[in-house]
VOLUM-916840 format. One record per residue: residue number from 1; residue in three letters; chain; x, y, z of N, C-alpha, C in turn. Coordinates in steps of 0.001 Angstrom, whole numbers. Layout:
<rotis>
(NUM ALA A (X Y Z) (X Y Z) (X Y Z))
...
</rotis>
This chain:
<rotis>
(1 MET A (7078 -47739 7137) (7891 -48292 6335) (9321 -48514 6806))
(2 SER A (9918 -49673 6908) (11224 -49504 7337) (11808 -50566 6304))
(3 SER A (13222 -50633 6606) (13981 -51218 5662) (15087 -51957 6622))
(4 PRO A (15525 -53120 6199) (16429 -53931 6839) (17908 -53168 6802))
(5 THR A (18048 -52301 6020) (19468 -51627 5849) (19330 -50233 6071))
(6 SER A (18284 -49946 7006) (18279 -48322 7465) (19355 -48017 8237))
(7 ASN A (19601 -46660 8113) (20550 -45916 8797) (19944 -44895 9528))
(8 PRO A (20053 -44489 10848) (18979 -43323 11302) (19928 -42045 11099))
(9 VAL A (21188 -42207 10728) (21913 -40956 11233) (22387 -40470 9677))
(10 HIS A (22633 -41425 8857) (23547 -41249 7564) (22649 -41860 6353))
(11 VAL A (22757 -41188 5228) (21823 -41557 4260) (22462 -42996 3677))
(12 ALA A (22172 -44085 3438) (22781 -45362 3019) (22103 -45420 1638))
(13 LEU A (23246 -45570 737) (22516 -45965 -684) (21845 -47282 -1075))
(14 ASP A (22194 -48316 -2) (21390 -49906 -411) (19826 -49421 133))
(15 GLU A (19733 -48598 1123) (18272 -48226 1530) (17416 -47493 489))
(16 LEU A (18129 -46584 -100) (17406 -45662 -1156) (17176 -46683 -2308))
(17 ILE A (17911 -47484 -2710) (17742 -48536 -4015) (16712 -49346 -3317))
(18 ALA A (16730 -49895 -2210) (15497 -51025 -1824) (14424 -50128 -1851))
(19 LEU A (14036 -48768 -1847) (12745 -48362 -1779) (12211 -48366 -3178))
(20 ALA A (12877 -48717 -4164) (12266 -49033 -5454) (11189 -50069 -5397))
(21 ALA A (11382 -51177 -4482) (10254 -51982 -4205) (9050 -51424 -3743))
(22 TYR A (9117 -50158 -3192) (7822 -49604 -2575) (7155 -48685 -3577))
(23 ALA A (7923 -48527 -4728) (7234 -47755 -5617) (6221 -48593 -6684))
(24 GLN A (6427 -49739 -6516) (5518 -50807 -7360) (3848 -50398 -6766))
(25 GLY A (3306 -50395 -8237) (1869 -50112 -7730) (1416 -48705 -7607))
(26 ALA A (2256 -47880 -7633) (2185 -46414 -7241) (2909 -45458 -8639))
(27 ALA A (2148 -44357 -8772) (2877 -43400 -9450) (2662 -41938 -9046))
(28 LEU A (3319 -40897 -9473) (3061 -39496 -8843) (1858 -39205 -9689))
(29 ALA A (938 -38393 -9166) (-95 -38046 -9681) (192 -36534 -10388))
(30 ARG A (-461 -36543 -11402) (-243 -35140 -12222) (-1177 -34089 -11728))
(31 GLN A (-607 -32973 -11606) (-1279 -31597 -11079) (-1622 -31093 -11930))
(32 ARG A (-3191 -30583 -11981) (-3650 -29721 -13240) (-4000 -28287 -12334))
(33 ARG A (-3152 -27557 -12894) (-3126 -25913 -12176) (-3643 -25348 -13102))
(34 SER A (-4469 -24112 -12913) (-5076 -22935 -13508) (-4122 -22558 -14494))
(35 VAL A (-4658 -22378 -15895) (-3932 -21982 -16949) (-3524 -20711 -16690))
(36 ALA A (-3987 -19999 -15790) (-3852 -18359 -15510) (-2263 -18345 -14850))
(37 LEU A (-1973 -19666 -14340) (-709 -19653 -13568) (454 -19922 -14391))
(38 ARG A (183 -20331 -15523) (1176 -20926 -16369) (1885 -19797 -17289))
(39 ALA A (2978 -20060 -17856) (3489 -19290 -19005) (2548 -19345 -20266))
(40 GLY A (2154 -18223 -20897) (1547 -18353 -21972) (149 -18471 -21532))
(41 THR A (-835 -18738 -22585) (-2289 -19032 -22407) (-2635 -20378 -22611))
(42 ARG A (-1825 -21340 -23099) (-2147 -22553 -23535) (-2026 -23359 -22426))
(43 SER A (-2853 -24778 -22143) (-2689 -25538 -21235) (-1657 -26512 -21737))
(44 SER A (-1530 -27333 -20688) (-239 -28466 -20889) (-743 -29851 -20664))
(45 ARG A (-272 -30680 -21715) (-722 -32185 -21649) (422 -33109 -20892))
(46 TRP A (1540 -32407 -20423) (2799 -32855 -19599) (3143 -34115 -20399))
(47 ARG A (2991 -34224 -21603) (3469 -35541 -22209) (4534 -35173 -23687))
(48 GLY A (5212 -35590 -23953) (6038 -35487 -25270) (6642 -34180 -25330))
(49 ARG A (7130 -33922 -26578) (7426 -32368 -26832) (6963 -32052 -28117))
(50 GLY A (6945 -30578 -28444) (6265 -29998 -29276) (5079 -29580 -29096))
(51 VAL A (4135 -29291 -30253) (2735 -28924 -29894) (1851 -29831 -30812))
(52 ASP A (533 -29619 -30176) (-604 -30563 -30909) (-1806 -29455 -31189))
(53 PHE A (-2246 -29564 -32271) (-3756 -28547 -32662) (-4501 -29083 -31608))
(54 ARG A (-5194 -28050 -31070) (-6395 -28068 -30350) (-7738 -27595 -30969))
(55 GLU A (-7732 -26349 -31447) (-8977 -25886 -31898) (-8703 -24730 -33053))
(56 SER A (-9750 -24086 -33588) (-9636 -22888 -34303) (-10639 -21873 -33393))
(57 ARG A (-10147 -20651 -33821) (-11040 -19374 -33199) (-10832 -18496 -34027))
(58 ILE A (-11886 -17214 -33786) (-11809 -16238 -34197) (-10608 -15532 -34177))
(59 TYR A (-10202 -15066 -35397) (-8634 -14323 -35151) (-8663 -12958 -34496))
(60 GLN A (-7565 -12740 -33384) (-7690 -11658 -32682) (-6311 -10877 -33062))
(61 PRO A (-6509 -9708 -33081) (-5230 -8751 -33071) (-3873 -9304 -32307))
(62 GLY A (-2899 -9547 -33106) (-1640 -10356 -32337) (-1276 -11597 -32635))
(63 ASP A (-2482 -12312 -33113) (-2236 -13526 -33462) (-1293 -13882 -34666))
(64 GLU A (-585 -14858 -34596) (574 -15333 -35560) (-263 -15456 -37059))
(65 ILE A (46 -14540 -37969) (-490 -14875 -39390) (-245 -16446 -40044))
(66 ARG A (1031 -16946 -39612) (1552 -18182 -39931) (454 -19387 -39366))
(67 HIS A (-367 -18998 -38304) (-1273 -20023 -37842) (-2545 -19846 -38179))
(68 MET A (-2784 -18933 -39128) (-4057 -18950 -39876) (-4652 -20399 -40400))
(69 ASP A (-5926 -20304 -39899) (-6610 -21614 -40252) (-7345 -21104 -41698))
(70 TRP A (-7092 -21313 -42855) (-7475 -20848 -43976) (-8729 -21640 -44430))
(71 ARG A (-8695 -23134 -44184) (-9810 -23757 -44576) (-11116 -23185 -43828))
(72 VAL A (-10795 -22869 -42379) (-12039 -22513 -41556) (-12456 -20994 -42070))
(73 THR A (-11567 -20167 -42286) (-11447 -18992 -42957) (-12534 -18865 -44174))
(74 ALA A (-11993 -19846 -45031) (-12846 -19653 -46312) (-14149 -20215 -46253))
(75 ARG A (-14159 -21185 -45247) (-15601 -21803 -44950) (-16904 -20959 -44496))
(76 THR A (-16285 -19799 -43274) (-17112 -19135 -42499) (-17019 -17635 -43054))
(77 GLY A (-16153 -17373 -43835) (-16000 -15917 -44154) (-15444 -15161 -43304))
(78 LYS A (-15121 -15605 -42041) (-14443 -14950 -41111) (-13011 -15538 -40988))
(79 PRO A (-11940 -14498 -40542) (-10729 -15132 -40343) (-10422 -15801 -38927))
(80 HIS A (-9933 -17113 -39153) (-9751 -17801 -37824) (-8284 -18342 -37815))
(81 THR A (-7814 -18311 -36494) (-6417 -18931 -36217) (-6720 -20088 -35557))
(82 LYS A (-5439 -20833 -35733) (-5198 -22310 -34995) (-4670 -22186 -33895))
(83 LEU A (-5170 -22627 -32767) (-4714 -22694 -31150) (-3835 -24225 -30842))
(84 PHE A (-2875 -24019 -30562) (-1881 -25214 -30129) (-1848 -25595 -28637))
(85 GLU A (-1765 -26425 -28225) (-1389 -26946 -26676) (138 -27236 -26666))
(86 GLU A (894 -26638 -25773) (2499 -27160 -25956) (2310 -28637 -24937))
(87 GLU A (3104 -29313 -25399) (3389 -30652 -24959) (4636 -30532 -23779))
(88 ARG A (4284 -30477 -22650) (5415 -30328 -21911) (6475 -31395 -21550))
(89 GLU A (7522 -30966 -21234) (8536 -32044 -20918) (8269 -32968 -19509))
(90 GLN A (8323 -34030 -19582) (8116 -34948 -18314) (9687 -34985 -17682))
(91 ALA A (9434 -34048 -16558) (10614 -34326 -15780) (10411 -33479 -14277))
(92 LEU A (11239 -34120 -13588) (11063 -33699 -11972) (12461 -33413 -11713))
(93 LEU A (12278 -32266 -10807) (13595 -31788 -9980) (13407 -31877 -8608))
(94 LEU A (14143 -32351 -7656) (14194 -32678 -6323) (15234 -31804 -5769))
(95 ALA A (14792 -30632 -4965) (15693 -29749 -4251) (15708 -30265 -2688))
(96 VAL A (16918 -30639 -2249) (16941 -31490 -986) (17862 -30323 -62))
(97 ASP A (17221 -30095 1041) (17878 -29064 1969) (18958 -30030 2781))
(98 LEU A (19961 -29488 2886) (21169 -30139 3551) (21813 -29389 4487))
(99 ASN A (21210 -28204 4911) (21457 -27398 6027) (21596 -28183 7295))
(100 PRO A (22306 -27509 8264) (22641 -28091 9659) (21578 -28499 10271))
(101 SER A (20358 -27715 10361) (19104 -28196 10855) (18438 -29506 10590))
(102 MET A (18789 -29883 9291) (18351 -31002 8867) (18886 -32393 9384))
(103 HIS A (20214 -32141 9916) (21118 -33476 10739) (20518 -33385 12236))
(104 PHE A (19183 -33819 12073) (18791 -33753 13499) (17450 -34591 13549))
(105 GLY A (17166 -35427 14573) (16131 -36354 14812) (15975 -36875 16100))
(106 THR A (14725 -37181 16564) (14601 -38052 18016) (13857 -39164 17646))
(107 ARG A (12992 -39284 16395) (12284 -40366 16211) (12770 -41353 15026))
(108 GLU A (13284 -42340 15094) (13669 -43438 14016) (14841 -42822 13299))
(109 ARG A (15026 -41618 13015) (16072 -41295 12209) (15962 -39552 12121))
(110 PHE A (17317 -39014 11435) (17189 -37534 11147) (16517 -37168 10306))
(111 LYS A (16113 -35894 10201) (15422 -35245 9245) (16122 -35450 7562))
(112 SER A (17414 -35293 7849) (17872 -35521 6384) (17775 -36816 5735))
(113 VAL A (18049 -37821 6749) (17750 -39165 6244) (16415 -39488 5750))
(114 GLN A (15431 -38836 6294) (14001 -39014 6064) (13736 -38354 4749))
(115 ALA A (14453 -37170 4472) (14217 -36127 3084) (14965 -37066 1979))
(116 ALA A (16036 -37774 2370) (16561 -38587 1177) (15808 -39650 884))
(117 ARG A (15242 -40335 1917) (14353 -41562 1569) (13090 -41031 708))
(118 ALA A (12544 -40061 1457) (11268 -39464 645) (11541 -39121 -1015))
(119 ALA A (12927 -38372 -1033) (13232 -37906 -2348) (13447 -39388 -3136))
(120 ALA A (14096 -40460 -2858) (14192 -41719 -3285) (13000 -42182 -3850))
(121 LEU A (11830 -42316 -2856) (10664 -42910 -3570) (9971 -42132 -4426))
(122 ILE A (10090 -40651 -4471) (9426 -39761 -5481) (10282 -39907 -6726))
(123 ALA A (11423 -40412 -6603) (12216 -40432 -7750) (11865 -41939 -8442))
(124 TRP A (12013 -42871 -7565) (11546 -44201 -8401) (10104 -44145 -8949))
(125 MET A (9078 -43687 -8197) (7732 -43468 -8902) (7586 -42652 -10173))
(126 ALA A (8638 -41398 -10064) (8509 -40578 -11371) (9114 -41222 -12560))
(127 SER A (10202 -42041 -12247) (10794 -42931 -13426) (9802 -43860 -13896))
(128 ARG A (9074 -44511 -13036) (7925 -45562 -13467) (7209 -44954 -14396))
(129 ALA A (6658 -43767 -14360) (6019 -43123 -14976) (6519 -42496 -16194))
(130 GLY A (7827 -42623 -16706) (8726 -42231 -17566) (9269 -40865 -17607))
(131 ASP A (9132 -40370 -16343) (9698 -39078 -15933) (11215 -39178 -15878))
(132 ARG A (11995 -37828 -16472) (13413 -37667 -16143) (13514 -37117 -14866))
(133 ILE A (14748 -37590 -14093) (15026 -37222 -12759) (16149 -36312 -12407))
(134 GLY A (15954 -35265 -11836) (17223 -34449 -11467) (17132 -34060 -10015))
(135 ALA A (18428 -33631 -9425) (18229 -33414 -8107) (19229 -32192 -8057))
(136 LEU A (19041 -31192 -7018) (19650 -30047 -6348) (19751 -30214 -5076))
(137 GLY A (21298 -30192 -4445) (21399 -30016 -3161) (21874 -28750 -2557))
(138 PHE A (21099 -28220 -1384) (21594 -26994 -923) (21877 -26847 551))
(139 GLY A (22820 -25987 796) (23118 -26004 2197) (24192 -26772 2523))
(140 GLY A (24696 -26444 3939) (25836 -27734 4317) (26857 -27369 3410))
(141 GLY A (27346 -26204 2805) (28610 -26003 1893) (28157 -26918 693))
(142 ILE A (27107 -27547 212) (26874 -28234 -661) (26048 -27705 -1656))
(143 SER A (26477 -27521 -3299) (26023 -26716 -4136) (25708 -27541 -5148))
(144 GLY A (25681 -28725 -5111) (25506 -29940 -6168) (24334 -30045 -7001))
(145 GLU A (24577 -30500 -8165) (23363 -30478 -9148) (23791 -31793 -10041))
(146 VAL A (22393 -32668 -10236) (22055 -33560 -10890) (21342 -33478 -11966))
(147 ARG A (21854 -33267 -13326) (20837 -32852 -14384) (19835 -33926 -14614))
(148 PRO A (18746 -33469 -15054) (17518 -34728 -15251) (18026 -35806 -16459))
(149 ALA A (17918 -37147 -16189) (18085 -38063 -16896) (17102 -38989 -16642))
(150 GLY A (16728 -39971 -17678) (15472 -40768 -17592) (16229 -42403 -16878))
(151 GLY A (15070 -43253 -16826) (15247 -44526 -16446) (16143 -44732 -15211))
(152 ARG A (16268 -45997 -15095) (16907 -46488 -13738) (18344 -45912 -13333))
(153 ARG A (18772 -45678 -14465) (20537 -44789 -14501) (20274 -43472 -13783))
(154 GLY A (19201 -42970 -14254) (19027 -41313 -14046) (18530 -41381 -12609))
(155 VAL A (17821 -42263 -11885) (17533 -42451 -10508) (18655 -42663 -9879))
(156 LEU A (19618 -43747 -10036) (20699 -44103 -9484) (21729 -42898 -9281))
(157 ARG A (21718 -42027 -10534) (22947 -40786 -10500) (22153 -40003 -9123))
(158 VAL A (20917 -39840 -8930) (20406 -38927 -7899) (20704 -39527 -6630))
(159 LEU A (20322 -40731 -6644) (20565 -41583 -5287) (22045 -41472 -4942))
(160 ARG A (22843 -41938 -5583) (24354 -41579 -5589) (24733 -40228 -4910))
(161 ALA A (24201 -39093 -5515) (24382 -37715 -5198) (23975 -37523 -3733))
(162 LEU A (22609 -38061 -3417) (22124 -37917 -2241) (23029 -38342 -982))
(163 ARG A (23731 -39535 -1165) (24346 -40289 -418) (25681 -39445 -425))
(164 ASP A (26390 -38913 -1279) (27554 -38390 -1325) (27340 -36966 -768))
(165 TRP A (26175 -36095 -994) (26223 -34791 -350) (25871 -35066 1195))
(166 ASP A (25295 -36095 1671) (25161 -36352 3226) (26606 -36526 3683))
(167 ARG A (27281 -37346 3383) (28738 -37574 3482) (29631 -36290 3674))
(168 ALA A (29322 -35281 2583) (30343 -34130 2618) (29834 -32964 3046))
(169 ARG A (28539 -32909 3624) (28185 -31642 4104) (28946 -31114 5258))
(170 ASP A (28827 -29813 5456) (29680 -29165 6560) (28597 -28415 7585))
(171 LEU A (28491 -28928 8543) (27428 -28418 9578) (27628 -27212 9987))
(172 ALA A (28542 -26397 9567) (28792 -24847 9963) (28152 -23804 8973))
(173 LEU A (28082 -24744 7778) (27660 -23841 6779) (26139 -23782 6212))
(174 THR A (25608 -22658 6081) (24158 -22844 5467) (23747 -22006 4123))
(175 GLU A (22692 -22341 3668) (22398 -21624 2501) (20801 -21630 2474))
(176 ASP A (20436 -20204 2146) (18882 -20207 2159) (18063 -20557 1002))
(177 LEU A (16784 -20836 1018) (15898 -21020 -19) (15974 -20318 -1282))
(178 SER A (16090 -18795 -1030) (16288 -18141 -2128) (17481 -18355 -2879))
(179 GLN A (18634 -18645 -2447) (19905 -18929 -3213) (19596 -20531 -3870))
(180 ALA A (19064 -21128 -3382) (19035 -22666 -3922) (17855 -22489 -4989))
(181 MET A (16896 -21628 -5084) (15941 -21496 -6034) (16506 -20569 -7283))
(182 ALA A (17311 -19883 -6814) (18256 -19260 -8102) (19042 -20323 -9024))
(183 ARG A (19204 -20957 -8210) (20052 -22222 -8711) (19351 -23378 -9759))
(184 ALA A (18117 -23272 -8907) (17076 -24304 -9533) (16812 -23688 -11023))
(185 ARG A (16424 -22351 -11064) (16030 -21768 -12313) (16897 -22181 -13446))
(186 HIS A (18072 -22561 -13149) (18937 -22893 -14562) (18704 -24323 -14863))
(187 LEU A (18110 -25318 -14109) (17797 -26439 -14210) (16416 -26863 -14643))
(188 LEU A (15622 -26110 -14449) (14234 -26175 -14565) (13852 -25598 -16058))
(189 ARG A (13172 -26424 -16730) (12682 -26261 -18120) (11324 -26084 -18331))
(190 PRO A (10319 -25650 -19122) (9020 -25654 -19196) (8431 -26829 -18997))
(191 GLY A (7327 -27095 -17917) (6695 -28054 -17962) (7099 -28942 -16664))
(192 MET A (8506 -28832 -16205) (9088 -29590 -15221) (8532 -29285 -13917))
(193 ARG A (8397 -30233 -13224) (7885 -30318 -11768) (9121 -30019 -10751))
(194 LEU A (8733 -29493 -9489) (9724 -29094 -8628) (9129 -29564 -7360))
(195 VAL A (9914 -30492 -6350) (9700 -31032 -5308) (10836 -30262 -4356))
(196 ILE A (10404 -29854 -3215) (11301 -29294 -2369) (11311 -30009 -982))
(197 LEU A (12372 -30579 -487) (12204 -31217 630) (13178 -30714 1747))
(198 SER A (12606 -29980 2621) (13295 -28900 3604) (12141 -29079 4976))
(199 ASP A (13241 -28619 6056) (12363 -28339 7357) (12002 -26886 7288))
(200 GLY A (12188 -26058 6257) (11866 -24794 6452) (12325 -23600 7204))
(201 PHE A (13527 -24016 7791) (14180 -23186 8665) (15097 -22261 8247))
(202 GLY A (15377 -22511 6792) (16144 -21497 6098) (15592 -20840 4968))
(203 ALA A (14212 -20693 5214) (13207 -20272 4128) (13241 -18880 4020))
(204 THR A (13671 -18096 2991) (13743 -16847 2567) (13766 -16383 1145))
(205 ALA A (12165 -17128 669) (12256 -16993 -791) (11041 -16668 -1296))
(206 PRO A (10264 -15663 -879) (8936 -15409 -1551) (9101 -14970 -3122))
(207 GLY A (10209 -14383 -3264) (10320 -13650 -4781) (10508 -14945 -5552))
(208 ALA A (11563 -15648 -5298) (12203 -16831 -6197) (10777 -17592 -6261))
(209 LEU A (10183 -18010 -5228) (9168 -19092 -5307) (7958 -18475 -6300))
(210 SER A (7456 -17178 -6058) (6511 -16793 -6661) (6689 -16721 -8413))
(211 GLU A (8138 -16390 -8640) (8524 -16551 -10100) (8301 -18026 -10802))
(212 LEU A (8951 -19069 -9810) (8928 -20464 -10300) (7347 -20997 -10318))
(213 VAL A (6671 -20785 -9460) (5167 -21363 -9164) (4370 -20962 -10649))
(214 ALA A (4795 -19738 -11247) (3911 -19304 -12570) (4368 -19931 -13698))
(215 ARG A (5394 -20868 -13605) (5839 -21613 -14633) (5942 -23139 -14222))
(216 HIS A (6039 -23481 -13015) (6197 -24852 -12642) (5104 -25426 -11590))
(217 ASP A (4604 -26556 -11449) (3947 -27269 -10363) (4929 -27473 -9420))
(218 ILE A (4621 -27051 -8332) (5667 -27024 -7040) (5185 -27781 -5869))
(219 VAL A (5659 -28430 -5308) (5233 -29306 -4037) (6375 -29195 -2909))
(220 VAL A (6202 -28960 -1727) (6762 -28528 -297) (6867 -30058 439))
(221 VAL A (7982 -30687 311) (7607 -31508 1727) (8439 -31230 2812))
(222 LEU A (7635 -30876 3733) (8134 -30351 5049) (8505 -31144 6063))
(223 LEU A (9586 -31337 6389) (10207 -32368 7356) (10115 -31757 8847))
(224 ARG A (9497 -32687 9435) (9730 -32447 10954) (10113 -33320 11974))
(225 ASP A (10504 -33116 13253) (10559 -34093 14291) (9924 -34051 15326))
(226 ALA A (9326 -35051 16137) (8479 -34914 17462) (8924 -33687 18517))
(227 LEU A (10092 -33683 18417) (10750 -32812 19498) (10559 -31491 19019))
(228 GLU A (10418 -31019 17952) (10310 -29645 17412) (8923 -29374 17515))
(229 LEU A (8000 -30085 17762) (6465 -30027 17700) (6230 -29519 19181))
(230 ALA A (6768 -30408 20258) (6328 -30063 21685) (7819 -30530 22407))
(231 ALA A (8140 -29682 23476) (9073 -29961 24425) (8984 -31222 25107))
(232 PRO A (10024 -31902 25349) (9943 -33248 26223) (9584 -32953 27432))
(233 PRO A (9256 -34081 28260) (8932 -34004 29855) (9979 -33162 30590))
(234 PRO A (9549 -32597 31550) (10498 -31835 32585) (11482 -32746 32966))
(235 GLY A (12778 -31806 32805) (14102 -32585 33021) (15141 -31756 32497))
(236 ARG A (16259 -32592 32612) (17538 -31581 32019) (18035 -32346 31114))
(237 TYR A (18265 -31910 29812) (18770 -32820 28786) (19945 -32107 28196))
(238 ALA A (20744 -32788 27730) (21920 -32491 27036) (21828 -32416 25544))
(239 LEU A (22024 -31464 24818) (21848 -31391 23516) (23206 -31286 22638))
(240 HIS A (23429 -31813 21822) (24845 -31800 21019) (24542 -31321 19456))
(241 LEU A (25490 -30674 18957) (25670 -29941 17755) (26981 -29967 17477))
(242 GLY A (27625 -31049 16455) (28885 -31189 16510) (29592 -31590 17525))
(243 GLU A (30566 -30647 17870) (31395 -30697 19055) (30803 -30187 20349))
(244 ALA A (29704 -29142 20006) (29342 -28362 21074) (28096 -29242 21821))
(245 ARG A (28127 -29045 23174) (27213 -29658 24055) (26471 -28737 25020))
(246 ARG A (25343 -28580 25053) (24481 -27790 25896) (23476 -28385 26771))
(247 ILE A (23311 -28112 28135) (22405 -28440 28919) (21119 -27412 28950))
(248 VAL A (19966 -28229 28561) (18818 -27354 28605) (17781 -28113 29809))
(249 ASP A (17107 -27072 30557) (16517 -27474 31767) (15026 -27017 31155))
(250 PHE A (14330 -28317 30872) (13026 -28078 30283) (11979 -28238 31707))
(251 ALA A (12573 -28198 32761) (11639 -27947 33899) (10874 -26647 34078))
(252 ASP A (11785 -25981 33559) (11252 -24250 33394) (10146 -24214 32467))
(253 ALA A (8961 -23780 32652) (7500 -23777 32004) (7962 -22810 30908))
(254 ARG A (8789 -21773 31001) (9037 -20697 29997) (9902 -21491 29219))
(255 VAL A (10683 -22084 29505) (11737 -22811 28445) (10970 -23759 27429))
(256 ARG A (9846 -24284 28066) (9255 -25465 27427) (8157 -24495 26362))
(257 HIS A (7636 -23510 26794) (6789 -22911 25873) (7618 -22255 24768))
(258 ALA A (8803 -21665 25095) (9706 -20999 24014) (10305 -21859 23097))
(259 TRP A (10366 -23239 23573) (11026 -24274 22843) (10034 -24538 21611))
(260 ALA A (8712 -24721 21698) (7907 -25097 20559) (7497 -23956 19562))
(261 GLU A (7470 -22846 20261) (7384 -21491 19750) (8420 -21213 18647))
(262 ARG A (9663 -21338 19180) (10903 -21145 18612) (10737 -21869 17062))
(263 PHE A (10562 -23184 17042) (10582 -23923 15984) (9425 -23737 15061))
(264 ALA A (8412 -23552 15735) (6995 -23030 14714) (7389 -21870 13977))
(265 SER A (7901 -20685 14569) (8211 -19421 14037) (9221 -19736 12901))
(266 SER A (10433 -20747 13051) (11097 -20850 12002) (10750 -21296 11039))
(267 ARG A (9712 -22150 10978) (9034 -22895 9606) (7718 -21995 9226))
(268 ALA A (7221 -21059 9855) (6225 -20101 9576) (6603 -19217 8235))
(269 GLY A (7586 -18943 8099) (8095 -18222 6853) (7763 -18892 5613))
(270 LEU A (8231 -20219 5505) (7730 -21082 4368) (6452 -21410 4400))
(271 LEU A (5915 -21576 5169) (4351 -21885 5389) (3431 -21076 4850))
(272 ASP A (4015 -19549 5294) (3040 -18390 4787) (3297 -18108 3217))
(273 GLN A (4645 -18362 2871) (4913 -18231 1478) (3912 -19454 628))
(274 CYS A (3840 -20427 1098) (3162 -21502 272) (1752 -21376 294))
(275 ARG A (1338 -20875 1577) (22 -20709 1427) (-587 -19643 571))
(276 ARG A (365 -18489 98) (71 -17130 -496) (65 -17622 -1881))
(277 LEU A (931 -18379 -2191) (1319 -18966 -3598) (320 -20140 -4051))
(278 ALA A (-270 -20800 -2883) (-1068 -21887 -3282) (-394 -22957 -3731))
(279 ILE A (1000 -23146 -2805) (1788 -24468 -3157) (1532 -25419 -2132))
(280 ARG A (1291 -26697 -2304) (883 -27780 -1762) (2029 -28037 -738))
(281 VAL A (1524 -28319 503) (2583 -28741 1497) (2371 -29799 2058))
(282 ILE A (3113 -30797 2277) (3055 -32235 2686) (4065 -32207 4010))
(283 GLU A (3564 -32425 5085) (4389 -32557 6175) (4768 -33896 6682))
(284 LEU A (6033 -34141 6625) (6724 -35455 6965) (7414 -35564 8135))
(285 ASP A (6947 -36415 8875) (7671 -36429 10337) (8649 -37770 10214))
(286 THR A (9808 -37688 10974) (10980 -38382 10720) (10676 -39923 11004))
(287 ASP A (9470 -40286 11722) (9163 -41591 11926) (8036 -42078 11094))
(288 ALA A (7573 -41168 10253) (6469 -41231 9380) (6637 -42524 8594))
(289 ASP A (5454 -43130 8128) (5542 -44230 6916) (5529 -43349 5473))
(290 LEU A (6346 -43494 4700) (6523 -42788 3604) (5361 -43118 2831))
(291 ARG A (4848 -44070 2406) (3835 -44076 1169) (2526 -43457 2013))
(292 GLY A (2372 -43471 3244) (1116 -42862 3632) (1331 -41450 3798))
(293 ALA A (2661 -41047 4236) (2629 -39576 4240) (2449 -38766 3012))
(294 LEU A (3002 -39649 2014) (3182 -39016 684) (2128 -39471 -255))
(295 ALA A (868 -39829 209) (-81 -40300 -317) (-707 -38997 -1436))
(296 PRO A (-711 -37879 -774) (-1414 -36773 -1770) (-512 -36698 -2940))
(297 LEU A (654 -37114 -2958) (1553 -36991 -4206) (1183 -38121 -5052))
(298 LEU A (447 -39198 -4674) (694 -40667 -5259) (-750 -40641 -6146))
(299 ALA A (-635 -41350 -7249) (-1893 -42157 -7755) (-1641 -43529 -7988))
(300 ARG A (-2779 -44204 -8365) (-2400 -45545 -8414) (-1886 -45828 -9790))
(301 ALA A (-1253 -46864 -10209) (-756 -46994 -11190) (-1859 -47328 -12264))
(302 ARG A (-1805 -46858 -13653) (-2866 -47013 -14635) (-4027 -46365 -14444))
(303 ARG A (-3944 -45175 -13482) (-5170 -44322 -13356) (-4681 -42952 -13422))
(304 SER A (-5374 -42160 -14325) (-4835 -40749 -14501) (-5420 -39788 -13368))
(305 ALA A (-5022 -40108 -12008) (-5406 -39250 -11148) (-4766 -37818 -11029))
(306 VAL A (-5757 -37021 -10530) (-5130 -35518 -10491) (-5263 -34860 -9109))
(307 VAL A (-4185 -34412 -8692) (-3866 -33732 -7470) (-4841 -32415 -7602))
(308 THR A (-5882 -32299 -6395) (-6343 -30599 -6784) (-6197 -30185 -5692))
</rotis>
C-alpha cells in the first residue's frame, strides 16, 4: 500500500491523514482474553461505562451485602448475590518507539516512518469503531503524550504528535521500554488496549509488561528491515548514523554471520517476553503492505470478529 505523498525518511502528516481511506471497510478486532488475566473476576463487554447485571449465584463469604439478590433469596430459601460485569472503556493507547534504531531502513522507508503509518491506520480504524485514541512517544529524547480523545479530532491530535515527534527526536538519546511502560501506566485506564510499535532493540521491560498484561489487552507491532534479517551481498558498504560514517566489509563471512545474529539477539528479549506473557506479536517490514501485515488485528466492518 503506497501513498502519492509518501516520504521514506520523515513522517508526513498528509500521508497519515490519507490513510483514513484505507480504514474503510475494516475495524480493529476485539481480543477476548482469559478472565484470569484480568483485574477482578468479572468479564468485560468493552462497551460503555458502568456495570450491567449478569446473573445471581449462591452467596459466598466476602460478597458485598449490598449486592444481595433478595428476591431469589426469598424464592429459594438460600442467600444469593448478584454478579455484574464491568463495561470497560473503549480506548486505545499507541506507544511508538522513537529511539535512534528506528531511524533506519533500506526498503521503501525507515522503520520510524512505517511505524507512524501503522499507528495512523490503527488509529483511524479504532476511531471508526468508536474508540478514543491516545499516544505515547518514547526514545530520541521525546517523552510526549497525547491523552485519549474520540472522533476525527482525536485521531488528528495523535497524527500531528507523530509528525512532531519525528521532527524533534535526538538521534543520540535513547529510552528503554521499561521507562516507557512506566509512563504508559499513567495514561491507561481499565479496559483500554495498548499497541506497542517498536523494533525491540530497547526492550527491557519484563516486569512492566507482566503488570500491564494482567489489566490490558496488548499487541506488539515489531518493525523490521530486510537488511536486519540478512547481510547484503559480499562487498564494502558505507553505513551512516548522523554525521558518523563507517565502512563495513561484508566479503568477510564472519561479518556476514555476526550481522544477522546481532540484530536477532537485539530483538530476542522482547520476543521472549511476549512469548512468556502470551502477548501477540505482529512483524511489520518496512516495505510491507499495511492492511496485509496488520490483518491479524483487523475485523471486517459490521462483524464481531475476535482475535484468538
